[in-house]
MDTraj code that builds the backbone (N, CA, C; nanometers):
import mdtraj as md
import numpy as np

residues = "UNK UNK UNK UNK UNK UNK UNK UNK UNK UNK UNK UNK UNK UNK UNK UNK UNK UNK UNK UNK UNK UNK UNK UNK UNK UNK UNK UNK UNK UNK UNK UNK UNK UNK UNK UNK UNK UNK UNK UNK UNK UNK UNK UNK UNK UNK UNK UNK UNK UNK UNK UNK UNK UNK UNK UNK UNK UNK UNK UNK UNK UNK UNK UNK UNK UNK UNK UNK UNK UNK UNK UNK UNK UNK UNK UNK UNK UNK UNK UNK UNK UNK UNK UNK UNK UNK UNK UNK UNK UNK UNK UNK UNK UNK UNK UNK UNK UNK UNK UNK UNK UNK UNK UNK UNK UNK UNK UNK UNK UNK UNK UNK UNK UNK UNK UNK UNK UNK UNK UNK UNK UNK UNK UNK UNK UNK UNK UNK UNK UNK UNK UNK UNK UNK UNK UNK UNK UNK UNK UNK UNK UNK UNK UNK UNK UNK UNK UNK UNK UNK UNK UNK UNK UNK UNK UNK UNK UNK UNK UNK UNK UNK UNK UNK UNK UNK UNK UNK UNK UNK UNK UNK UNK UNK UNK UNK UNK UNK UNK UNK UNK UNK UNK UNK UNK UNK UNK UNK UNK UNK UNK UNK UNK UNK UNK UNK UNK UNK UNK UNK UNK UNK UNK UNK UNK UNK UNK UNK UNK UNK UNK UNK UNK UNK UNK UNK UNK UNK UNK UNK UNK UNK UNK UNK UNK UNK UNK".split()
xyz = np.array([
    [5.6311, 6.0183, -7.4533],
    [5.5975, 5.9833, -7.3144],
    [5.5769, 5.8344, -7.2936],
    [5.4981, 5.7665, -7.3765],
    [5.4782, 5.6219, -7.3583],
    [5.6067, 5.5433, -7.3704],
    [5.7014, 5.5924, -7.4510],
    [5.8275, 5.5203, -7.4669],
    [5.9059, 5.5178, -7.3383],
    [5.9006, 5.6311, -7.2638],
    [5.9735, 5.6371, -7.1362],
    [5.9171, 5.5366, -7.0363],
    [5.7863, 5.5164, -7.0349],
    [5.7236, 5.4197, -6.9428],
    [5.7696, 5.2794, -6.9701],
    [5.7859, 5.2422, -7.0938],
    [5.8320, 5.1083, -7.1296],
    [5.9730, 5.0846, -7.0795],
    [6.0572, 5.1904, -7.0907],
    [6.1958, 5.1751, -7.0451],
    [6.2019, 5.1480, -6.8941],
    [6.1147, 5.2228, -6.8198],
    [6.1128, 5.2019, -6.6742],
    [6.0712, 5.0600, -6.6388],
    [5.9718, 5.0061, -6.7133],
    [5.9250, 4.8687, -6.6860],
    [6.0349, 4.7665, -6.7140],
    [6.1037, 4.7882, -6.8249],
    [6.2109, 4.6941, -6.8610],
    [6.3232, 4.6976, -6.7583],
    [6.3514, 4.8174, -6.7038],
    [6.4547, 4.8285, -6.5998],
    [6.4145, 4.7521, -6.4742],
    [6.2847, 4.7648, -6.4373],
    [6.2354, 4.6940, -6.3193],
    [6.2435, 4.5437, -6.3396],
    [6.2082, 4.4973, -6.4561],
    [6.2124, 4.3524, -6.4857],
    [6.3541, 4.3014, -6.4771],
    [6.4495, 4.3817, -6.5315],
    [6.5896, 4.3397, -6.5286],
    [6.6419, 4.3297, -6.3851],
    [6.6044, 4.4303, -6.3031],
    [6.6493, 4.4271, -6.1629],
    [6.5899, 4.3096, -6.0867],
    [6.4645, 4.2756, -6.1135],
    [6.4005, 4.1591, -6.0519],
    [6.4703, 4.0296, -6.0931],
    [6.5016, 4.0209, -6.2179],
    [6.5706, 3.9011, -6.2685],
    [6.7066, 3.8832, -6.2016],
    [6.7763, 3.9982, -6.1803],
    [6.9074, 3.9924, -6.1160],
    [6.8970, 3.9410, -5.9731],
    [6.7965, 3.9898, -5.8993],
    [6.7779, 3.9449, -5.7603],
    [6.7453, 3.7959, -5.7543],
    [6.6644, 3.7482, -5.8509],
    [6.6311, 3.6050, -5.8566],
    [6.7549, 3.5216, -5.8828],
    [6.8403, 3.5691, -5.9732],
    [6.9644, 3.4954, -6.0069],
    [7.0566, 3.4873, -5.8860],
    [7.0652, 3.6028, -5.8123],
    [7.1491, 3.6059, -5.6913],
    [7.0983, 3.5065, -5.5873],
    [6.9651, 3.5022, -5.5658],
    [6.9048, 3.4091, -5.4707],
    [6.9311, 3.2641, -5.5114],
    [6.9161, 3.2361, -5.6425],
    [6.9400, 3.0998, -5.6924],
    [7.0851, 3.0597, -5.6696],
    [7.1779, 3.1563, -5.6933],
    [7.3204, 3.1276, -5.6733],
    [7.3498, 3.0977, -5.5262],
    [7.2891, 3.1788, -5.4384],
    [7.3094, 3.1582, -5.2942],
    [7.2581, 3.0225, -5.2484],
    [7.1394, 2.9860, -5.3007],
    [7.0842, 2.8541, -5.2691],
    [7.1781, 2.7430, -5.3162],
    [7.2290, 2.7639, -5.4366],
    [7.3216, 2.6642, -5.4929],
    [7.4466, 2.6471, -5.4082],
    [7.5015, 2.7609, -5.3580],
    [7.6204, 2.7554, -5.2733],
    [7.5930, 2.6814, -5.1419],
    [7.4755, 2.7096, -5.0827],
    [7.4368, 2.6430, -4.9580],
    [7.4246, 2.4927, -4.9762],
    [7.3640, 2.4515, -5.0877],
    [7.3473, 2.3084, -5.1161],
    [7.4828, 2.2411, -5.1344],
    [7.5740, 2.3125, -5.2028],
    [7.7089, 2.2573, -5.2237],
    [7.7808, 2.2394, -5.0900],
    [7.7674, 2.3415, -5.0023],
    [7.8300, 2.3322, -4.8695],
    [7.7732, 2.2165, -4.7879],
    [7.6405, 2.1974, -4.7947],
    [7.5765, 2.0866, -4.7234],
    [7.6260, 1.9522, -4.7734],
    [7.6409, 1.9428, -4.9054],
    [7.6922, 1.8186, -4.9638],
    [7.8357, 1.7932, -4.9204],
    [7.9159, 1.9005, -4.9158],
    [8.0555, 1.8857, -4.8716],
    [8.0634, 1.8367, -4.7275],
    [7.9738, 1.8902, -4.6417],
    [7.9712, 1.8466, -4.5015],
    [7.9366, 1.6987, -4.4893],
    [7.8371, 1.6575, -4.5709],
    [7.7936, 1.5172, -4.5660],
    [7.9028, 1.4239, -4.6150],
    [7.9670, 1.4624, -4.7249],
    [8.0714, 1.3756, -4.7819],
    [8.1964, 1.3727, -4.6956],
    [8.2204, 1.4825, -4.6207],
    [8.3384, 1.4847, -4.5332],
    [8.3257, 1.3883, -4.4168],
    [8.2011, 1.3527, -4.3813],
    [8.1793, 1.2594, -4.2692],
    [8.2271, 1.1189, -4.3020],
    [8.2245, 1.0832, -4.4300],
    [8.2815, 0.9538, -4.4687],
    [8.3699, 0.9747, -4.5902],
    [8.4905, 0.9293, -4.5757],
    [8.5887, 0.9454, -4.6835],
    [8.5916, 0.8185, -4.7680],
    [8.5726, 0.8362, -4.8977],
    [8.5699, 0.7196, -4.9875],
    [8.7040, 0.6500, -4.9908],
    [8.8109, 0.7311, -4.9785],
    [8.9465, 0.6753, -4.9864],
    [8.9952, 0.6180, -4.8538],
    [8.9108, 0.6292, -4.7488],
    [8.9510, 0.5808, -4.6161],
    [8.9678, 0.4290, -4.6170],
    [9.0817, 0.3806, -4.5634],
    [9.1117, 0.2374, -4.5630],
    [9.0360, 0.1676, -4.4498],
    [8.9898, 0.0460, -4.4731],
    [8.9191, -0.0276, -4.3666],
    [9.0130, -0.0603, -4.2512],
    [8.9593, -0.0557, -4.1300],
    [9.0396, -0.0820, -4.0110],
    [9.0718, -0.2305, -3.9998],
    [9.1988, -0.2612, -3.9822],
    [9.2424, -0.4002, -3.9684],
    [9.2545, -0.4310, -3.8200],
    [9.1735, -0.5239, -3.7731],
    [9.1736, -0.5598, -3.6311],
    [9.2832, -0.6610, -3.6028],
    [9.3701, -0.6252, -3.5124],
    [9.4772, -0.7158, -3.4734],
    [9.4327, -0.8027, -3.3565],
    [9.4834, -0.9244, -3.3520],
    [9.4516, -1.0152, -3.2418],
    [9.5284, -0.9703, -3.1183],
    [9.4550, -0.9358, -3.0150],
    [9.5172, -0.8891, -2.8919],
    [9.5674, -1.0068, -2.8096],
    [9.6788, -0.9851, -2.7421],
    [9.7322, -1.0876, -2.6534],
    [9.6838, -1.0614, -2.5114],
    [9.6577, -1.1696, -2.4384],
    [9.6083, -1.1557, -2.3025],
    [9.7172, -1.0992, -2.2107],
    [9.6743, -1.0263, -2.1115],
    [9.7692, -0.9762, -2.0119],
    [9.8133, -1.0924, -1.9241],
    [9.9437, -1.1052, -1.9039],
    [9.9953, -1.2177, -1.8258],
    [10.0552, -1.1685, -1.6949],
    [10.0584, -1.2567, -1.5981],
    [10.1218, -1.2250, -1.4715],
    [10.2689, -1.2656, -1.4779],
    [10.3447, -1.2225, -1.3819],
    [10.4897, -1.2419, -1.3868],
    [10.5302, -1.3893, -1.3771],
    [10.4599, -1.4650, -1.2937],
    [10.4989, -1.6033, -1.2703],
    [10.4694, -1.6904, -1.3915],
    [10.5722, -1.7560, -1.4441],
    [10.5560, -1.8465, -1.5579],
    [10.6004, -1.9862, -1.5142],
    [10.5139, -2.0839, -1.5372],
    [10.5468, -2.2225, -1.5049],
    [10.5878, -2.2970, -1.6322],
    [10.6688, -2.3976, -1.6146],
    [10.7162, -2.4767, -1.7271],
    [10.6532, -2.6156, -1.7267],
    [10.6733, -2.6868, -1.8364],
    [10.6228, -2.8235, -1.8447],
    [10.6832, -2.9089, -1.7334],
    [10.6030, -2.9961, -1.6778],
    [10.6409, -3.0906, -1.5730],
    [10.6597, -3.0243, -1.4361],
    [10.6300, -2.8941, -1.4268],
    [10.6338, -2.8276, -1.2957],
    [10.5129, -2.8713, -1.2128],
    [10.5359, -2.8849, -1.0825],
    [10.4250, -2.9136, -0.9911],
    [10.3679, -2.7818, -0.9392],
    [10.2368, -2.7731, -0.9370],
    [10.1681, -2.6546, -0.8844],
    [10.0544, -2.7008, -0.7945],
    [9.9997, -2.6071, -0.7186],
    [9.8877, -2.6387, -0.6294],
    [9.7662, -2.5578, -0.6727],
    [9.6592, -2.6283, -0.7046],
    [9.5312, -2.5642, -0.7332],
    [9.4459, -2.5839, -0.6079],
    [9.4107, -2.4738, -0.5391],
    [9.3486, -2.4828, -0.4049],
    [9.2381, -2.5868, -0.3887],
    [9.1452, -2.5932, -0.4837],
    [9.0298, -2.6825, -0.4670],
    [9.0586, -2.8280, -0.5027],
    [9.1751, -2.8544, -0.5608],
    [9.2046, -2.9917, -0.6031],
    [9.3392, -3.0449, -0.5542],
    [9.4268, -2.9571, -0.5087],
    [9.5547, -3.0034, -0.4570],
    [9.6668, -2.9965, -0.5593],
    [9.7644, -3.0851, -0.5409],
    [9.8859, -3.0837, -0.6236],
    [9.8575, -3.1406, -0.7625],
    [9.9084, -3.0685, -0.8632],
    [9.8959, -3.1144, -1.0010],
    [10.0245, -3.0917, -1.0765],
    [10.0323, -3.1520, -1.1941],
    [10.1529, -3.1407, -1.2766],
    [10.1162, -3.0784, -1.4109],
    [10.1940, -2.9788, -1.4545],
    [10.1675, -2.9147, -1.5837],
    [10.2116, -3.0079, -1.6959],
    [10.1153, -3.0495, -1.7765],
    [10.1433, -3.1443, -1.8850],
    [10.1550, -3.0767, -2.0210],
    [10.1005, -2.9551, -2.0330],
    [10.1059, -2.8863, -2.1617],
    [10.0760, -2.7377, -2.1439],
    [10.1283, -2.6559, -2.2373],
    [10.0951, -2.5135, -2.2445],
    [10.0379, -2.4894, -2.3835],
    [9.9115, -2.4512, -2.3916],
    [9.8427, -2.4390, -2.5203],
    [9.7940, -2.2970, -2.5456],
    [9.7594, -2.2701, -2.6752],
    [9.7068, -2.1391, -2.7151],
    [9.5730, -2.1561, -2.7857],
    [9.4880, -2.0549, -2.7723],
    [9.3596, -2.0541, -2.8424],
    [9.3155, -1.9090, -2.8591],
    [9.2398, -1.8810, -2.9674],
    [9.1879, -1.7461, -2.9910],
    [9.0401, -1.7455, -2.9558],
    [9.0065, -1.6673, -2.8553],
    [8.8681, -1.6568, -2.8080],
    [8.8277, -1.5096, -2.8099],
    [8.7274, -1.4762, -2.8914],
    [8.6807, -1.3376, -2.9013],
    [8.7899, -1.2407, -2.9421],
    [8.8685, -1.2786, -3.0437],
    [8.9766, -1.1961, -3.0990],
    [9.0909, -1.1730, -3.0005],
    [9.0967, -1.2523, -2.8961],
    [9.2061, -1.2425, -2.7986],
    [9.2786, -1.3766, -2.7927],
    [9.4098, -1.3712, -2.8024],
    [9.4901, -1.4933, -2.7947],
    [9.5082, -1.5330, -2.6484],
    [9.4588, -1.6479, -2.6137],
    [9.4641, -1.6968, -2.4750],
    [9.5653, -1.8104, -2.4639],
    [9.6504, -1.8009, -2.3640],
    [9.7411, -1.9102, -2.3312],
    [9.6927, -1.9742, -2.2014],
    [9.6986, -2.1052, -2.1961],
    [9.6537, -2.1715, -2.0739],
    [9.7335, -2.2984, -2.0470],
    [9.7327, -2.3359, -1.9191],
    [9.8024, -2.4561, -1.8746],
    [9.7060, -2.5744, -1.8704],
    [9.7574, -2.6898, -1.9049],
    [9.6867, -2.8158, -1.8814],
    [9.7517, -2.8798, -1.7591],
    [9.6735, -2.8965, -1.6535],
    [9.7268, -2.9483, -1.5268],
    [9.6583, -3.0799, -1.4912],
    [9.7383, -3.1820, -1.4705],
    [9.6837, -3.3139, -1.4368],
    [9.6927, -3.3361, -1.2862],
    [9.5762, -3.3614, -1.2238],
    [9.5692, -3.3908, -1.0802],
    [9.5681, -3.5427, -1.0643],
    [9.6781, -3.5959, -1.0187],
    [9.6952, -3.7412, -1.0108],
    [9.5942, -3.8064, -0.9161],
    [9.5731, -3.7468, -0.7989],
    [9.4858, -3.8069, -0.6977],
    [9.3412, -3.8199, -0.7443],
    [9.2976, -3.7237, -0.8252],
    [9.1578, -3.7230, -0.8709],
    [9.1421, -3.7673, -1.0158],
    [9.2558, -3.7976, -1.0815],
    [9.2544, -3.8353, -1.2243],
    [9.1784, -3.7310, -1.3065],
    [9.2167, -3.6049, -1.2827],
    [9.1447, -3.4920, -1.3405],
    [9.2423, -3.3999, -1.4124],
    [9.2026, -3.3492, -1.5312],
    [9.2843, -3.2528, -1.6051],
    [9.2154, -3.1162, -1.6027],
    [9.2856, -3.0157, -1.5529],
    [9.2320, -2.8802, -1.5439],
    [9.2893, -2.7927, -1.6557],
    [9.2082, -2.6988, -1.7031],
    [9.2529, -2.5986, -1.7999],
    [9.2501, -2.4628, -1.7306],
    [9.3691, -2.4054, -1.7087],
    [9.3796, -2.2803, -1.6329],
    [9.4456, -2.1729, -1.7191],
    [9.3732, -2.0632, -1.7544],
    [9.4352, -1.9534, -1.8308],
    [9.5535, -1.8935, -1.7556],
    [9.6565, -1.8545, -1.8298],
    [9.7769, -1.7999, -1.7680],
    [9.7484, -1.6700, -1.6937],
    [9.6503, -1.5918, -1.7430],
    [9.6209, -1.4650, -1.6764],
    [9.5318, -1.4821, -1.5532],
    [9.5060, -1.6071, -1.5142],
    [9.4307, -1.6344, -1.3911],
    [9.5154, -1.7165, -1.2949],
    [9.6418, -1.6782, -1.2865],
    [9.7354, -1.7528, -1.2036],
    [9.7127, -1.7336, -1.0547],
    [9.6266, -1.6407, -1.0179],
    [9.6007, -1.6200, -0.8761],
    [9.5437, -1.7454, -0.8116],
    [9.4889, -1.8340, -0.8951],
    [9.4339, -1.9595, -0.8435],
    [9.5425, -2.0654, -0.8231],
    [9.6613, -2.0381, -0.8752],
    [9.7703, -2.1347, -0.8636],
    [9.8788, -2.0838, -0.7692],
    [9.9541, -2.1768, -0.7161],
    [10.0749, -2.1408, -0.6423],
    [10.1783, -2.2505, -0.6644],
    [10.3056, -2.2145, -0.6586],
    [10.4082, -2.3193, -0.6710],
    [10.4082, -2.4079, -0.5474],
    [10.4618, -2.5269, -0.5604],
    [10.4680, -2.6154, -0.4440],
    [10.5628, -2.5568, -0.3400],
    [10.5473, -2.6010, -0.2178],
    [10.6228, -2.5445, -0.1057],
    [10.7714, -2.5787, -0.1135],
    [10.8480, -2.5062, -0.0342],
    [10.9915, -2.5354, -0.0217],
    [11.0119, -2.6417, 0.0865],
    [11.1330, -2.6920, 0.0951],
    [11.1650, -2.7925, 0.1980],
    [11.1486, -2.7324, 0.3375],
    [11.1853, -2.6059, 0.3529],
    [11.1703, -2.5385, 0.4829],
    [11.0232, -2.5300, 0.5249],
    [10.9353, -2.5031, 0.4273],
    [10.7918, -2.4975, 0.4569],
    [10.7376, -2.6349, 0.4957],
    [10.7884, -2.7379, 0.4319],
    [10.7478, -2.8752, 0.4671],
    [10.7917, -2.9075, 0.6102],
    [10.9132, -2.8669, 0.6444],
    [10.9627, -2.8904, 0.7809],
    [10.8778, -2.8169, 0.8841],
    [10.8317, -2.6968, 0.8497],
    [10.7445, -2.6227, 0.9409],
    [10.6101, -2.6936, 0.9563],
    [10.5621, -2.7531, 0.8471],
    [10.4374, -2.8309, 0.8538],
    [10.4519, -2.9495, 0.9486],
    [10.5685, -3.0128, 0.9442],
    [10.5950, -3.1252, 1.0351],
    [10.5905, -3.0777, 1.1799],
    [10.6453, -2.9585, 1.2036],
    [10.6415, -2.9000, 1.3391],
    [10.4979, -2.8717, 1.3827],
    [10.4144, -2.8262, 1.2894],
    [10.2718, -2.8008, 1.3203],
    [10.2011, -2.9305, 1.3564],
    [10.2316, -3.0370, 1.2831],
    [10.1682, -3.1671, 1.3097],
    [10.2042, -3.2204, 1.4482],
    [10.3190, -3.1815, 1.4995],
    [10.3651, -3.2295, 1.6304],
    [10.2999, -3.1552, 1.7474],
    [10.2434, -3.0374, 1.7209],
    [10.1839, -2.9575, 1.8290],
    [10.0467, -3.0125, 1.8693],
    [9.9977, -2.9652, 1.9838],
    [9.8680, -3.0112, 2.0339],
    [9.7537, -2.9556, 1.9488],
    [9.6484, -3.0332, 1.9299],
    [9.5326, -2.9859, 1.8524],
    [9.4666, -2.8646, 1.9181],
    [9.4163, -2.7747, 1.8355],
    [9.3423, -2.6576, 1.8840],
    [9.1977, -2.6706, 1.8376],
    [9.1127, -2.7158, 1.9270],
    [8.9729, -2.7396, 1.8908],
    [8.8831, -2.6363, 1.9568],
    [8.8063, -2.5653, 1.8778],
    [8.7149, -2.4632, 1.9308],
    [8.5897, -2.5291, 1.9890],
    [8.5326, -2.4665, 2.0891],
    [8.4093, -2.5183, 2.1507],
    [8.2874, -2.4595, 2.0791],
    [8.2746, -2.4941, 1.9563],
    [8.1596, -2.4487, 1.8763],
    [8.0908, -2.5708, 1.8152],
    [7.9765, -2.5478, 1.7563],
    [7.9031, -2.6584, 1.6930],
    [7.9865, -2.7195, 1.5819],
    [7.9725, -2.8530, 1.5657],
    [8.0519, -2.9230, 1.4656],
    [8.0262, -2.8699, 1.3245],
    [7.9023, -2.8360, 1.2924],
    [7.8696, -2.7882, 1.1576],
    [7.9489, -2.6629, 1.1225],
    [7.9659, -2.5763, 1.2215],
    [8.0418, -2.4532, 1.1986],
    [8.1905, -2.4834, 1.1856],
    [8.2407, -2.5734, 1.2706],
    [8.3826, -2.6102, 1.2636],
    [8.4141, -2.6825, 1.1332],
    [8.3211, -2.7673, 1.0908],
    [8.3392, -2.8411, 0.9655],
    [8.3516, -2.7459, 0.8465],
    [8.2717, -2.6405, 0.8500],
    [8.2767, -2.5397, 0.7444],
    [8.4122, -2.4686, 0.7435],
    [8.4620, -2.4366, 0.8627],
    [8.5922, -2.3700, 0.8748],
    [8.7049, -2.4617, 0.8274],
    [8.6966, -2.5909, 0.8628],
    [8.7974, -2.6865, 0.8178],
    [8.7974, -2.6995, 0.6650],
    [8.6794, -2.7035, 0.6088],
    [8.6676, -2.7175, 0.4635],
    [8.7256, -2.5953, 0.3919],
    [8.7027, -2.4772, 0.4476],
    [8.7582, -2.3538, 0.3892],
    [8.9106, -2.3546, 0.3955],
    [8.9637, -2.4049, 0.5058],
    [9.1101, -2.4130, 0.5197],
    [9.1691, -2.5119, 0.4190],
    [9.1014, -2.6236, 0.4007],
    [9.1500, -2.7250, 0.3055],
    [9.1555, -2.6678, 0.1637],
    [9.0515, -2.5920, 0.1272],
    [9.0418, -2.5376, -0.0093],
    [9.1091, -2.4016, -0.0267],
    [9.1749, -2.3538, 0.0787],
    [9.2433, -2.2241, 0.0690],
    [9.3720, -2.2336, -0.0122],
    [9.4289, -2.3544, -0.0165],
    [9.5549, -2.3722, -0.0876],
    [9.6764, -2.3388, -0.0032],
    [9.6544, -2.2971, 0.1229],
    [9.7649, -2.2606, 0.2117],
    [9.8095, -2.3842, 0.2896],
    [9.9349, -2.4187, 0.2733],
    [9.9836, -2.5458, 0.3288],
    [9.9831, -2.5472, 0.4816],
    [10.0081, -2.4340, 0.5464],
    [10.0079, -2.4321, 0.6936],
    [9.8668, -2.4553, 0.7482],
    [9.7671, -2.3974, 0.6831],
    [9.6283, -2.4189, 0.7250],
    [9.5876, -2.5645, 0.7032],
    [9.6390, -2.6232, 0.5970],
    [9.6127, -2.7646, 0.5691],
    [9.6711, -2.8528, 0.6793],
    [9.7932, -2.8205, 0.7200],
    [9.8581, -2.8955, 0.8281],
    [9.7815, -2.8808, 0.9593],
    [9.7265, -2.7626, 0.9841],
    [9.6479, -2.7400, 1.1069],
    [9.5215, -2.8265, 1.1090],
    [9.4567, -2.8420, 0.9938],
    [9.3358, -2.9258, 0.9865],
    [9.3701, -3.0709, 1.0155],
    [9.4815, -3.1179, 0.9571],
    [9.5253, -3.2565, 0.9809],
    [9.5547, -3.2776, 1.1295],
    [9.6228, -3.1822, 1.1894],
    [9.6562, -3.1905, 1.3333],
    [9.5304, -3.1904, 1.4197],
    [9.4376, -3.0993, 1.3910],
    [9.3189, -3.0837, 1.4755],
    [9.2214, -3.2003, 1.4633],
    [9.2163, -3.2638, 1.3466],
    [9.1227, -3.3747, 1.3259],
    [9.1865, -3.5119, 1.3496],
    [9.3152, -3.5134, 1.3816],
    [9.3830, -3.6393, 1.4091],
    [9.3408, -3.6934, 1.5457],
    [9.2970, -3.8196, 1.5483],
    [9.2489, -3.8811, 1.6728],
    [9.3460, -3.9849, 1.7291],
    [9.4590, -4.0026, 1.6605],
    [9.5574, -4.1030, 1.7026],
    [9.4971, -4.2435, 1.7117],
    [9.3920, -4.2654, 1.6356],
    [9.3290, -4.3974, 1.6377],
    [9.2563, -4.4233, 1.5066],
    [9.2396, -4.5491, 1.4743],
    [9.1653, -4.5871, 1.3536],
    [9.0281, -4.6435, 1.3892],
    [8.9896, -4.6326, 1.5160],
    [8.8592, -4.6826, 1.5579],
    [8.7508, -4.5881, 1.5067],
    [8.6594, -4.6405, 1.4261],
    [8.5579, -4.5583, 1.3602],
    [8.4667, -4.4891, 1.4617],
    [8.4406, -4.5553, 1.5729],
    [8.3491, -4.4993, 1.6730],
    [8.4025, -4.3703, 1.7335],
    [8.5346, -4.3519, 1.7284],
    [8.5945, -4.2320, 1.7875],
    [8.5826, -4.1088, 1.6978],
    [8.5370, -4.1275, 1.5765],
    [8.5205, -4.0165, 1.4835],
    [8.3884, -4.0274, 1.4093],
    [8.3233, -3.9129, 1.3868],
    [8.2020, -3.9143, 1.3047],
    [8.2424, -3.9307, 1.1583],
    [8.1455, -3.9645, 1.0755],
    [8.1734, -3.9861, 0.9328],
    [8.2287, -3.8586, 0.8679],
    [8.1684, -3.7434, 0.8972],
    [8.2127, -3.6172, 0.8365],
    [8.3517, -3.5777, 0.8848],
    [8.3815, -3.6070, 1.0122],
    [8.5153, -3.5802, 1.0643],
    [8.6189, -3.6643, 0.9904],
    [8.5858, -3.7898, 0.9747],
    [8.6768, -3.8824, 0.9056],
    [8.7011, -3.8389, 0.7612],
    [8.5946, -3.7959, 0.6936],
    [8.6052, -3.7528, 0.5538],
    [8.6961, -3.6304, 0.5406],
    [8.6752, -3.5338, 0.6298],
    [8.7581, -3.4119, 0.6247],
    [8.9040, -3.4415, 0.6582],
    [8.9246, -3.5291, 0.7566],
    [9.0619, -3.5648, 0.7937],
    [9.1345, -3.6309, 0.6768],
    [9.0693, -3.7268, 0.6137],
    [9.1321, -3.7985, 0.5024],
    [9.1596, -3.7062, 0.3839],
    [9.0676, -3.6137, 0.3587],
    [9.0851, -3.5174, 0.2485],
    [9.2072, -3.4286, 0.2736],
    [9.2163, -3.3749, 0.3953],
    [9.3290, -3.2883, 0.4306],
    [9.4599, -3.3674, 0.4347],
    [9.4538, -3.4879, 0.4896],
    [9.5729, -3.5736, 0.5011],
    [9.6295, -3.6050, 0.3625],
    [9.5433, -3.6428, 0.2673],
    [9.5887, -3.6798, 0.1328],
    [9.6433, -3.5588, 0.0575],
    [9.5808, -3.4435, 0.0778],
    [9.6296, -3.3203, 0.0128],
    [9.7711, -3.2876, 0.0621],
    [9.7876, -3.2926, 0.1933],
    [9.9181, -3.2617, 0.2529],
    [10.0219, -3.3654, 0.2110],
    [9.9830, -3.4884, 0.2111],
    [10.0721, -3.5987, 0.1748],
    [10.1221, -3.5853, 0.0305],
    [10.0328, -3.5476, -0.0617],
    [10.0716, -3.5342, -0.2020],
    [10.1731, -3.4217, -0.2221],
    [10.1601, -3.3144, -0.1417],
    [10.2589, -3.2060, -0.1533],
    [10.3922, -3.2468, -0.0906],
    [10.3863, -3.3209, 0.0174],
    [10.5091, -3.3748, 0.0768],
    [10.5842, -3.4595, -0.0264],
    [10.5110, -3.5434, -0.0976],
    [10.5719, -3.6309, -0.1985],
    [10.6377, -3.5502, -0.3102],
    [10.5698, -3.4467, -0.3585],
    [10.6216, -3.3654, -0.4695],
    [10.7459, -3.2867, -0.4290],
    [10.7475, -3.2376, -0.3051],
    [10.8601, -3.1555, -0.2587],
    [10.9793, -3.2424, -0.2187],
    [10.9543, -3.3436, -0.1391],
    [11.0624, -3.4286, -0.0875],
    [11.1101, -3.5329, -0.1882],
    [11.0270, -3.5586, -0.2901],
    [11.0601, -3.6558, -0.3968],
    [11.0925, -3.7937, -0.3390],
    [11.0062, -3.8341, -0.2474],
    [11.0202, -3.9674, -0.1878],
    [10.8926, -4.0469, -0.2119],
    [10.8954, -4.1745, -0.1777],
    [10.7816, -4.2628, -0.2024],
    [10.6649, -4.2286, -0.1101],
    [10.5421, -4.2603, -0.1523],
    [10.4248, -4.2363, -0.0663],
    [10.4359, -4.3042, 0.0697],
    [10.4987, -4.4223, 0.0740],
    [10.5139, -4.4964, 0.1993],
    [10.6031, -4.4205, 0.2986],
    [10.7144, -4.3645, 0.2471],
    [10.8064, -4.2902, 0.3337],
    [10.7417, -4.1609, 0.3851],
    [10.6664, -4.0968, 0.2988],
    [10.5987, -3.9737, 0.3381],
    [10.4941, -4.0025, 0.4452],
    [10.4205, -4.1111, 0.4285],
    [10.3183, -4.1480, 0.5262],
    [10.3815, -4.1766, 0.6626],
    [10.4934, -4.2452, 0.6634],
    [10.5631, -4.2748, 0.7888],
    [10.6075, -4.1455, 0.8577],
    [10.6558, -4.0502, 0.7776],
    [10.7029, -3.9233, 0.8322],
    [10.5881, -3.8447, 0.8947],
    [10.4751, -3.8408, 0.8244],
    [10.3591, -3.7680, 0.8747],
    [10.2988, -3.8370, 0.9969],
    [10.2856, -3.9684, 0.9904],
    [10.2260, -4.0432, 1.1027],
    [10.3120, -4.0339, 1.2288],
    [10.4415, -4.0286, 1.2090],
    [10.5320, -4.0154, 1.3236],
    [10.5121, -3.8800, 1.3912],
    [10.4979, -3.7738, 1.3088],
    [10.4758, -3.6392, 1.3630],
    [10.3406, -3.6303, 1.4332],
    [10.2417, -3.7052, 1.3842],
    [10.1070, -3.7030, 1.4422],
    [10.0914, -3.7992, 1.5600],
    [10.1939, -3.8807, 1.5840],
    [10.1839, -3.9808, 1.6908],
    [10.1001, -4.0998, 1.6488],
    [10.0938, -4.1262, 1.5200],
    [10.0154, -4.2379, 1.4681],
    [10.1033, -4.3572, 1.4304],
    [10.2269, -4.3588, 1.4765],
    [10.3229, -4.4642, 1.4398],
    [10.2722, -4.6009, 1.4818],
    [10.2225, -4.6123, 1.6036],
    [10.1735, -4.7407, 1.6559],
    [10.0563, -4.7911, 1.5721],
    [9.9728, -4.6972, 1.5245],
    [9.8547, -4.7358, 1.4452],
    [9.8987, -4.7949, 1.3136],
    [9.9933, -4.7251, 1.2448],
    [10.0379, -4.7730, 1.1134],
    [10.1115, -4.9057, 1.1260],
    [10.1891, -4.9245, 1.2357],
    [10.2609, -5.0505, 1.2563],
    [10.1641, -5.1656, 1.2830],
    [10.0599, -5.1409, 1.3630],
    [9.9623, -5.2447, 1.3933],
    [9.8789, -5.2808, 1.2701],
    [9.8595, -5.1804, 1.1817],
    [9.7846, -5.2049, 1.0582],
    [9.8609, -5.2952, 0.9639],
    [9.9960, -5.2845, 0.9681],
    [10.0783, -5.3682, 0.8847],
    [10.0782, -5.5126, 0.9346],
])
top = md.Topology()
chain = top.add_chain()
for i, resn in enumerate(residues, 1):
    res = top.add_residue(resn, chain, resSeq=i)
    for name in ("N", "CA", "C"):
        top.add_atom(name, md.element.get_by_symbol(name[0]), res)
traj = md.Trajectory(xyz[None], top)
């Protein structure tokens, strides 16, 4: 009888040991799966990403060396160089533009060409001459407000608006008392801007361009008396 009891105990111990082994195996499998998940998130054999230098998006209009262009806030300029530079992993191309009247060199990225325009055609210059010949259109508003509008037209870069400012501020006289200081300043600014574009388009001397503009404005007698 006692021998049978020992056998039952040994059987129970063996079954307990088997369940423990199964649990240990299951734990081991779970740990292996967890490790596989972790290692799959980063691959040791994965190659490092090579960053390529991106090129800037360009607009359709391309200017060449020695081309004349108009930068609204400064007037007519000449492209003296086309350069490249890498800024923030992006290859940037830009124009170097020399403004003769202001002795100023501008750096304009090619992808910001909206600020530039090509110089006018001969037909556009002829239309400007026609505008200069028409009667001035002066609004009955305060000078400060009109001055602001004139300044916006000058810096718009639009040649017809520039011609309108020259026409409206032209007094057909060089007598200082007939014009305020601010009027005179705006007139001269608009006149010189328009004159420089006339020179670039017509390819004539500053003297000939001035005579052409003054004749259209009715300032011929003034320029002759000044001489």
